N, C-alpha and C positions, 0 to 999 in steps of 0.2 A: 430805341434808346432805353425803353423800359426793359426789353429782353436782355440788353447788355448788362444792366444793373442787376437783374436776377442772376445772370450767368456769373457776374463777379461775386455776388453774395454766396452763390452755391460753391464757387471755386474756393473761396475763403473758408467756408464751412467744412468742405471735404478736406482741405489742407490742414485745418485745425484738428479735425478728427484723426487724420493720419498721424499728426505729431503726437496726439495724446496716446494713440495706440502704440506708436513707436516708443514713446516714453515709458508706457506701461510694460512693454516688452523688455525694456532695459532695466526693470526693477526686479528685485528678488522677493523671497518670502522667508519667514521664520516660522517653523512649525514644531510641534512636539506633543508630549503627553505628560500630564501632571499626576503624580501618585503619592500615596502615603509612604513615608520612609520605612515604617515598621512592617506593614502588611503588603505593600505593593499594590493596594487597591487604588484604582483611578478615582480622581476627585472631580465632581461635577460642579460647575459654576465658579471655578477659580478665576479671579480677575487678573488679567495679564495686561500690563501697561508698558509703554515705552517711556522711561523716566524723562521728565522735563517736557512732555507733550501731553495732549489729551487723548492721544490715539491709544485704543485698547480693545480687547475682546474678552470673552469668557469661554472657559472650556465647555465642550459639549458633553453629551451623555456618556461618551467614551473617555472623557478626560482629556480630549485633544483640543488644540488651539492652532490657529493660523493667523499670522500677521502678514497682510498683503501689501503690495505696492511699496516695498521698502527700497529706497535708494541705496546704492553701494556705500558701505561705511561700517563703523563700529557703533554699537548701541548698548545701553544698559536697560535691562528688563526688570520689571517689578512684579512679583507674584504675591497675591494676598487672598486669604480665605478665612472665613469665620471659624474660630477655634484652632487656627494654625498660625505659626510664626510666619511673618512676612519675610520674603527673600528677595534680594537684589542680585542679579547676575550681570556682570560687566563683560566687556570685550566680546560681545556677540557680533561677529562679523558677517555682513551680507555681501556676497559677490554675485551681482545680477548676471544672468537671469536664474541662477541656481537657488535651490531651497536649502536653507541652513536648518539642520535638525538640532533641537535643544530639548531634551527630556529633563524634567525637574522633579525633585522630591521635596516634600514639605513635612516639617515636624509638627506634631500636635503641640499646642501651647499648654504648659503645665499650670498656668494661672493667668489672671488678667494682665499682670505686669509683663509676663513673658510674651503675651500676644503682641505687645507693643514693641518688642525687641525686633530689630531688622537683621536677619542673617545675611551676610554678604559672601559672595563667591564669584570667581571669574568663569568664563565659558568652559575652559579646559577642566577646571576643578569640578564643575557641576556635571559635565559629561561623564567624568569618571565616577562621581558619586551616584548618578542615576543608574549607571551600568552595574555598580556594586549592588544597589538596592534591587535591581531586576534579578540579579543572580541569586541573592540571598533570600528573597522574600517569598519564594514559592511555599504554599501551604503544605506541600507533600514532597516526597522524594521523587524527583523526575530528572530526565535528561532530554535535551532537545537540540535542534539544529535550525538555523534561520535561513532565510532566502539568500542572504549574503554569503553564508558558508556554502550553500548549495552551488552558488555561482562559481566558487573556487574549487570545486571538485569536478571530476569527469562524469558525474552521475547524470543520466538522462531521464530517469524515472524515479518514483518514490521508493521502490524496493531497493535500488542502488543507494539512495540517500540513507536509508535506515541502517545499512551496514556500518555507517560511521558513528552510530549512536552507541554509547557504552552499554554493553550487555546484550546487544541485539545482533542477530544473525539472520541470514536469508536462506531459505531452502527452495530448491527448484527455481532459483533466480527470481522468485516473486512472493513467497510466503514468509512472514516474519516469525522469528522465534526470539522470545525475550527471556533472559535469565535461564536459558536452557529448556524452557517449556515450549512445546510445539504450538503451531499456529492455532490449534483449537482452544488453547488456554489464554488467548489474547483477544482483545476486542478493538474495533476501530471506529472512530467517528470522523465525519467530514462536516465541517461547519456546524459543530455542536449537535449533530444528530447521528445515531448509530447507523453504520453501514451493514447491509446484509452480506451473506456469503456470496462470492462471485463464482464459486465452483459447484458443479453438480454433485461431486462425490466426496467433498470434505468440508469441514467448517473452517473456512479461511477466506480472507479477502485478498484478492490478487492485486498487490500494490503496484504492479508494473503497468496498470492501466491509467495511473494518474501521472502525467508528465511533470517533471520537477519544476519547470518554469512557471507552472500555474500555482505553485505552493508558496504561501507567505511564511509559514513556519510549521514545523513538526515537533510535537512533544510526546514523549513516552512517559506516562505516569506509572511509576513502579509501586506506589502505594495508593490506597483508595481513600477518598473522601466521600461523604454521603451524596454529593451531587454528581458523582461519576457513575456510569453504568456498572452494575454489580457483577456481570458475567465475565470476569477475567481473574487470572492469578499471576500471569507473567507481566503483562503491561497493557495499558490502555493507550493505543496509538491515536493521537488527536491531530488531524490534518486541518489546517485553516487555509483556505484559498485567499488570494489577494482581494483587497476591498478598494475603497476610495483612494485614488492616487493623490500624492501631494501636489502634482502639477500635471498639465496636459502633456501627453507624449504619444508618439507613434514609434513602434520599434518592429524590426523584422530580423530574422536570422535564417541563415542557410548553412547546411553542414553535410559533409560527405564522409563516409567511413569505409575502411578496408579491413576485412577479416582474413587473417593468414590462412585459415582453413578453407575459406569459401570464395572470396571475391576473385572474379575472372576464371574460376574453375568451372568444370562441367556442372551444370545444374539441371537435373531432371524433374519432370513433372508434367501434368496435363496443361493444355492451352489455357492461358489467362486472358480474360477480357478486360476492357477498360475499367469496369466496376470493381474488379478485384484490386486494382491499384488505388481505388478510392475507399476500400475497406468493406465492400458489399458483395454478396453473392447475388447473381442476377435472377434467382428463382428457378433456374433450370434443374437444380439438384434436389428441389423439394418434391415431396409426394404430390401427385395430382389431386385436385379437390375431389374428384369422383373415384379415387382409388378405393378398391374393396376394403371393407372394414375387417378388423381382426376376427370378429365373429364369423363373417362370411368365409374368410380364408380357412379358419379352423374347422368349420362345418363341411368344407369340401364341396359346397354347392355352386361354386362359380363355374359357369359354362366355359367351354373351350375357347370360344371367341373372346369372352371377358378375361379369361386367363392370359391370352395372348396380348390383348389390349393393355392389360395392367402391366405386364412385363415390358412391353414396348414403351410405356410411359416412363419407365425408369431410365436414368442416364446409361447410355451404351457406348459412348465415345471414350475409350481409355487409351488413346494413342499417347504415348509418352514422348514428349519433346525434349531435345537436348539443346540447352542454351548456356551461355556463360552467365554466372551469377554477377549481377550488377552491384556496384558499391551501395552501401547503405545511404539513404537520403533522409535528411531532416529539414523541415521548413517550419518556421514559427512566425506568427504575426500577432502583435498586441496593440491595442488602442486604449488610451486612458484619457478621460475627460473629467474635469471638475469645474463646477460653476459656483461661485460665491455670490450671494445676494446681499443687498445693502443692509437688510435686517439681521445679518449674521447667519442666516441659513445657508446650507450648501447641498449641492447635488453632485454625485459622482457616479461614473460608469467605467467599468473595465471590461473590455471584450478581447478575448484571446483565442487563437486557433493554432493547432499544431498538426503536423503531418509527418509520418515516418514510414519508410518502406525498407525492409531488410530481406535479403535472400541468403539463407544460411545452410551450409552443408556440414553435416556431422558424418565423418568418414570412419569406417571400421569400428563401429560401436559393438563391443563385445557384450553378448547376453548368454549366460550359462546358468544351468540348473541341473537338478538330478536327471532329467530326461532329455535335455537338449544342450547343444553347443552351437550358438548362432553368431552371425556377424551381420550387422546392419549398416546400410548407407541411408541416411535420412536427409531429406531436402525440405526445407521449411521456407515458404514464401509468406511474409508477414507484413500486414499494413495496419498502422494505428492512426486513427483520426481523433483528435480531441478538441473540444471547444469549451470555453468558459464565458459566461456573461453575468457580471455582478453589477447591481445597481443599489445605490443607497441615497437616502435623503435625510439630512440632519436638520432639524428645526427646533429652535429653542433648546430645551433639555430633553429632546426626544430624537430617536433615530429609527428609521425603518430600512431594513436591508432585504434585498431580493437577490438570492444567489443561485446560479444554475451551472451545472457541469454536465457535460456529455462526453462519453468516450466509447469508441468502437474499435474492437480488435478483430482482425480477420487473419486467420492462419490457414494456409493450404499446405498440407503435409503429404509427402510421398515417401514411402519406405520400401526398400528392397532388402530382403533378408535371405541369407543362404546359410546352410549348415546341416548338422546331423541331429536327428531325433531318435530316441529309443535305441541308439547304438546300431540301427540297421537301415535307416532310410535317409536319403539326401532330400533336402527341402529347398524350395524357392518360394518365398512368401512375399506378397505384395499388399500394401495397405495405402489407400487413398482417403484422406481424411480432411474435411473442411470444418473448421470450428469458428463460429462467430460469437463473440462475447460483447455485450454492451452494458453500459451503465448510464442511466439518466437520473439526476437528482436535482430537485428544486426545493429551496428553503426560503421561507419568509420569516424574518426575525424582527422583533421590536425591542428597543431599549428605552426606558422612560424613567425620569426622575419624578418621584412622588413627593409633593410638598417641598419643604425646605430640607437642607442638609443632603446627606448622601443616601437617601432612601431610593432603592432601585427596583423597578419591575422589569423583568425580561421574559419574553415569550418566544417560542419557536414552533412553527408548523412546517412539516416537510413531507414530501412524497418522493419515493425512489422506485425505480424499476431496474431490475437486473434481468438481462436476457442471455441465454446460452443455447445457441442453435447449432446442431450437428447434422447436416443433411447428407445422406448417402455416403456414410463411412463404409467403404468397400474393403473387404478383406478376403483374400483368396490364396490358397496354398497349393503348390505343385510338389509331388513327391515321386521318388523312384528308389528302387532297392540300392543299398550302398555298394554292393559288390557285383552289380549287373550293368555294365556300361552300355549294353545294347538296348536296354529298356528306356524309352523316352520318359521325360517328366510328365506326370498325369495330374490334372487339376482335381482337387477334392470337391467335386460338385454333385456327387451321387447321394450324399447325406449331409445335412446342414446342422450346424450348431452356432452358438453365438460367436465362435472364433472364426467362422468363414461365411458370414452373412453380411448384408448391408444394414447398417444402423441408421435409423432416422429418429433423432431425439430433439426435443425442444423443451427448454425450461424457461418459465416466466415467473418472476416473483415481484409482487408489489408490496411496498412498505409504507404505511401511513403512521406518522408520529406527531405528537404534540407535547409541549413542555411549557410550564410557566413557573417562575420562581420570583420570590420577593425577598430582598435583603434590607435590613435596617440597622443602623448603629445605635448603641445605647450603652449605659454603664451597668455592669453586673458585678457585684462583690467588689466594687470600686475598681473594676478592670474595664478598659475599653473593649467593647464587645460588638461583633456584628452577627446578627442572627439571619440565617437564610432558610426559607421554607420553599419547598418545591413539590409539584405534582406533575405527573405525566403518564402518557400511554403510548404504546406502540402495537400496531396490528400488522402481522405479516401473513401473506397468503401466497402459496407457491403451487404451481401446476407443472408437473413433469410428465411428458408423454414420450414413450420410447417404443419403437417397433423394430424387431429384428426380422428382416425379410430377405428372401433369396430366390434364385432360379435353380431349382433342383433338376438335374438331368434324369430323365426317365425314358429309357428305351430298352427293348429286349434284344437289340442287335449289338452283340459284343464288339464287332469291328467298328460300327458307327460310334459306339460309346468311346472306344479307344481313340478314334480319330478326333472326336470333339474334345475329349479331355486333354489331348496333346496340343490343341490350338493355343497360340499366345494370348496374352491378356487383351490386346486390342481387337481380337477376332472372336473370342470364345462366347461373348454375349452379343453377337452381331444380330441385326434385325432379321436377316434371312433365316438364321437358325431359330430365333424365337418364333417366326411365322411358320416354321416347319412343324411346330408343335412338340419338339423334343424336351421342352422345359416346362416345369410346373411351378407355379407360385407357391412358396412355402413360407410360413411364419413360425419362428421358434420363440420360446418364452411364453409369456401369458399376461394375465391382467395385473399381476403383482409387479411387473417391470415398470408400469406407470403408477404414479401416485399423486395425491393432492394432500397438502398440509397447510395448517395455519397455526399461528400462536398469537396470544393476546397477553401483553404485559402491562400491568398497572402498577405504578409506584408512587411513593411519597417519601419525603425525607425532611429531617430537621438537622441543621448544622449550626454550631456555634464556633466563632473565631474570636478568641480572647487574647488580649495582650496584658500580661501581668508585669508591671514595671517596665524597665527599659529593655530587658533581655529575654523574657520568657513569653512564649506564645503556644497556645493550645488550640487545635482545630479538631473538634469531635462532634459526634452525633450518631444518628442511626438512619438507615434506609430500609424501607419495607417494600418488597416486591411480591406481587401475586402473579403467577405465571401459569397459563394454560396452553397445552399443545395438543393438537390432533393430527394424526396421520391416517390416511385411508386410501384404499385402492378403489377400483370401480365397483367392487362387490362387497367390501366390508370396511368398517372403521376399526383398525387394530391398535391404535394408540389414542388414549384420551386421559391426560394426566394434568393435575393441578397441584401446585405447591405454593405455599406462602412462606416467605423467608424474611426474618428480621436480621439485618446485617449491620452490626456496630463497627465503628472505626474511631481511632484517636491518633492524631499526629502531633507530636511535641517537638518544639524547636527552642533551643537555648542558645542565645548569642554569646559565645565565649568572649569574643572581642569584636571590634568593628569589622573584622575581616574573616571571622570564623564562626561556624554554626555547629552545634551538635543536635542531631535529629534522632527521634525514636518513634516507632509507630506499631500499632496493632490494628488489624482489620480482618473482617470475614467477607469472603466473596463466594460466588458460585460459578460452576461451569456446566452448562446445559448441553445435552446431546443435540446435534444439528438434525434437521429434517432427514437428510440423507442417511445419517447414522441410525435413525430409527426405522427407516423404511425397509420393506422387504424386497425392494427392487434390486436386481442383480445386473451389474454392468461388466462387460468384458473389456479389460484394458489390454490391447494388443501389444503395447510396449513392455508391460511387465508379464504378459502371457498368463494372466489370472483374472478371476472374477472378483468384483467388489460387492459385498452384500452387507446390509445393515442388520441391526439387532433391536427389535421393538421393545425388548425388556431392559434397555439401558436406563439407568437412573441418573439424576443430576448429581454432580459432585459438590461437596461443601469443602471449602479451603480456609484454614486458619493461617494467617500470615503475620510475621513479625520482622521488623527491620530496624537497623541502627546505622547511622551514617555520621561521619565527621567530614566537614568540608571547609576548605580554606581558600580565600581569594586574595593571593598576594598582591596582585595589581588588577586593574580593570581588564576584563577579558581573559584573565588567567585563573586557573583552578587547580586545586589538589583535593581529592576526596577519597575516602575509603569507607566501604559499606559492607555490612553483613546482613544476611537474610535467612529466614527459615520458613518453610511452608509444609503444612500437614494436610494431606488429602484424605477425605472420606469418599469412597466410591469413585476414585479417579477413572476417567474414561481413556482407554488406550486402544490403538489399532494393533492387530496381530495377524500372523500368517495362519490361515485356516487350512492346514495341510493334511487333513485326515486322509485324503485321496492322493497324497504326495504331489499336490499341485500348489503353485504359489498364489492361492486365493487369499483375500484379505477380508476380515470382519472386525468387530469391535466388542469389547467387554468392559465391565467395571472391575477394577482390582480392589481387593478388600483393604489394602494398606499401601500407602505411598507417601514419601516425603522427599523434599529437596532442600538443600541449604548451600550457601555459597558466600564468596567474598568478591567484591568489586573494587578495583583501584583505578582512578582516573587522574591524569595530570595534563595540564595545558600551560606552557610556560614560554615566555619570551627568552631568548638566549643571551640577552645583554648582560646577564650575571657572569658570563664567561669572559667578557671584555667590553671595551667601549667602542668598538668599531661599528660603523654603520651597517655592515653585513649582519652582525649578530643582533643589533638593535632591530633589524627588520626581518628577523627569522624567528618563527615560533614552532616549537615541537609539541606534539601531543601524543598521549598514549593512554589506552585503557585496557585493562585486563580483568577478565572474570574467571574465577575458579569455582566450579560447581560440582556438587555431589548429589546424586539422587538414588533412591532405591524403591523399587516396586515389588510387591509380593503378588505373584500371579494367583489367579483363582485356582480352586482345587477340583473343578468340574471335569478336567481332563489332566492327563499326565504330561504337562508341559515340560519341555527340555529344561528351560530356565525356571527354577522355582522363584528366584529373585533376580533382578536385573536393573539397569538404569532405565529411566523413562524414555519412551520413543522420542527421538529428535533432540535429546539433551546432550550437549557437548560438555566434557569436563573442563574445557577452557576455551576462552574466546580472546583473541588479541587483535586490537586495532591500533595502528600507530601512523604518524605522519609528520612531515616537515613542510612548513609554508614559508616562503621568502618573497619579499617584494622589493623592487628596485626602481630607479628612475622616477622618483616621486609617485610611487604606487602604480606606475603605468605597466611595469613588467612584473609578472607574478609567476612563481613556480610552486607546484604542490606535488608531493610524492606521498603515496598512501600504501599501507601494508595491512593485510588482513589474513588471519588464520584461525580456524576453529578446530577443536579436538575431534577425535572420531566419535560418531554418534550412531545410534541404532536407527535404521530406516524401516525395517520390518522386524517386529518382535517375534521370537520363536514360537513355533507350534509344537506338535507332539512328535514330529518326524525330523524337522530340520532346525538348526540353531538360528539365532538372530543374524540378520545381515547388517553390516556396518559401513558407514561412509568414511573413507580414508581422508585424513587432513590434507589440505592443499595450501601452499603459499601463494597468495594473490598480491601482486604488486601493480599499482596504477600510477600514472604520471600525467601531469598537466602543466602546460606553459601557456600563458595568455599575455597579450600585449595590446594596450589601448592606443588607438590611432584616431586621426581626424578630430583633434581637440578633445579626445577622450569620449567622443560620442560613438565611436566604433570600437569593436574588440575582436581580435583574432585569437582563437583557441586551438591548440594542438593537444589532443588527448591520446593516451595510450593505456588501454585497459587489459588487465590480465597478461602482463608482459611475460611472465615466466611460463604461462601456458602449460601448467602441469596437468597430468591426467586426472580426471574425475573417476574415482574407483569405488564401487560398492562390492563388498566381499563377505564370505563366510570365514570367521576366525576359527578355523578348524583346530589349529594347534594351541589356541587359547593364550597366546603371548601378548595380546592387546596391541598388535601392530600388523600391518600388511606385509606378508612375506612372499608373495608371488605364487608360483605354481604349486598346486596341491600334490603333484606327482613327485616333487622334491621335498616333501614334508612341510610345505607351506600352506597357503590358504587358497580357497577357490574364489575366483573372480566371478561375481554375478553380473556386474555391468561395468564397463570402462570405456571412456572416450576422451578426446581432447577438444575443448571448446574453441580454441584458437585465440590469438591476440587481436584485439580491436584497436585500430588506429584511425582517428578521425580529425578532420580540420573543419572549423566552423567560423563564421563571421556574423556578428550581431551589430546592428546600428540602431541608435535611438535618436529620433528627431526632437 
């Protein structure tokens, strides 16, 4: 009897618990951010109440609030804060179990009586007002793109997204150029700390390694404030990854893509194991741990047995398989969790993983220069694996965030090259190249309110590691006389150089950074002022090891030599030949090919943000940076330089109307040479057929910048702006063709004088002004145009062909345009995008050959998406680069500033040309 009673009580308890959970699951939430109307600064400790009840919360250290367990219906919310006018927002509708987002702006009270005035607005009005404030209240000139806009484009990674930002272009599909300035004049931050260069041979961050679905927002700041890193002139690209979700969710996505040049076509390459599909090399291509040292190889003291053992330890299986290129595969998974505690604290977690595999074929790639005319077939097997794990705990008026991102890129490239060299020899060249790039970054952040009011203390500590591993890059060339068909192709293995050896290279860079800043509001000259003080340090250390090794054929028997040199790629380095002793281990290059480098940056800044009256705002201050850089080889330290720079800036904003701003700014920034640009290491690039070498005498550039901008926001989410800018460079850093020996080698120099100026125009407008139809109401057009002029005066140390020229990578114009349309209550969406850049210099001229230019291309993309399964699922059809125009790099021999085809007909010489193919993909995403 007692057991029956216990069972009944337990049953009732479980049933009651189930009902409460079910009831909670059928409730919704209201969340948002509260900010100052004039500055956009988030406000801590704002009281948010449901009118007519005692239920309420306060905003946290980010100015965010969440009202939970809200039954479906309409509510009026009341927002109150000391020193600000109270605001009531009505008609806030909750539809369980969704989250209703309501961002609110508050006005400062002009006096005690005004503080008692209650400002009233409805939900729609306040949503519009907050969006206006967000658009208008940036302290500087910037452009950005949100995660919602990213979803509506066919972009799969951050480099694709950046093409949509006004004034930004992408080079080599991954490096950003802002306002016509090459990647080395831009900087990037991820979650508020600077990113190191991901490339071994240039100062650039490879944005294609950050998948777009992990990004919350991207902002390009085109002017500087003291709290931004100082080493940029074009733009500071700020990437913020997603943080605490508004509600619990699980989402997954699958996608498959077709490339018109590649998919289901013949795809050549070496055998791939399972790890290659996971983004990892299995270690078989790495040098053995007991491999002879460079000193031992150079000294020639290795015994015959050790010589054979060392050569046998190198990869020898170069059997080329022929398969069909599979469709591109994309998989994504995300998990979001948020826990609200009774005391108002909350804990959030976001975990995401991405996977992508692509097999790409570039057919008939033309490569031409003074001494060669080649045709390449390139096969690229690429795997990308990404993961994000963000955690945050908000307690009282404090928040601690722990953000982590990892990305691994694995590229396995196989190239077959045929053609004529020196006008008298036929060539068959083969390159097998595996490249592994990785990024790991972990960041710990703290946000705290100090005392009463809006005093804020923020700190950041981060660690980053960049890896760049290139194991066993094999290059081998077979030649035969042009007019002797009876002679077989012979491999060039009797003498070795960097162009026909195996390269084993490994780059590892660690970055340690910390930053702390304090901001406090007060009155100065009767103006509302926020003062921000900050200190920080960043220490970078890089190790780059490179060895150029090869098996050199050494035999006195000419018949045997001819027979071995005639063997195909999969037999010429066979184990039996190595064991016969006909090959000698040879290493070319020397100690200077490897280097170590470190830099130590210490900085401090003072920034004042002042509001004068209702319409005028000034953000100004100074940043001081002390920078030391060292670069050394195994035998000597050849760079040790320290510079202290004081960098002032001022950004002025005048609010002409409630919908229009006029901005003006001046700021000084720097551009420092990257480790690779300073090092004496020489790297052979088999694609460009030239060596890349640094210059230890490079100096840092000082840049003086001025901007002016008019911006109008006709309606929420709409924009018209026109901007002008001017930049003057002292000791600008430029890459150029070092062609003293008539080879396409690349190095770097400082130019004595350089400047650039330009005009930017941007518009984003709903088409309902053309008529009152639903079609026009739901269609938005946007357009941005940049017109840019630059001039570089070359140094006088050599007789360069171009005495003056545009800056490397600078386009005279950039066009982005698009149309967006939504239908069926926003379930069906269409997006068409257009991009074009003007011709730009890829390699600046040397003393023998003029500059090479990239020809403009029209790029057209399209996307259609449809929401299914109660809008929890979404189908997307993407088409990228629909026009598939040729990518062309050429010498403008006739000087008419356009590409004219064959030089034989009085036109131009094509240096490189290929078609990338059109990409068509179908994906499905579902969120629980």
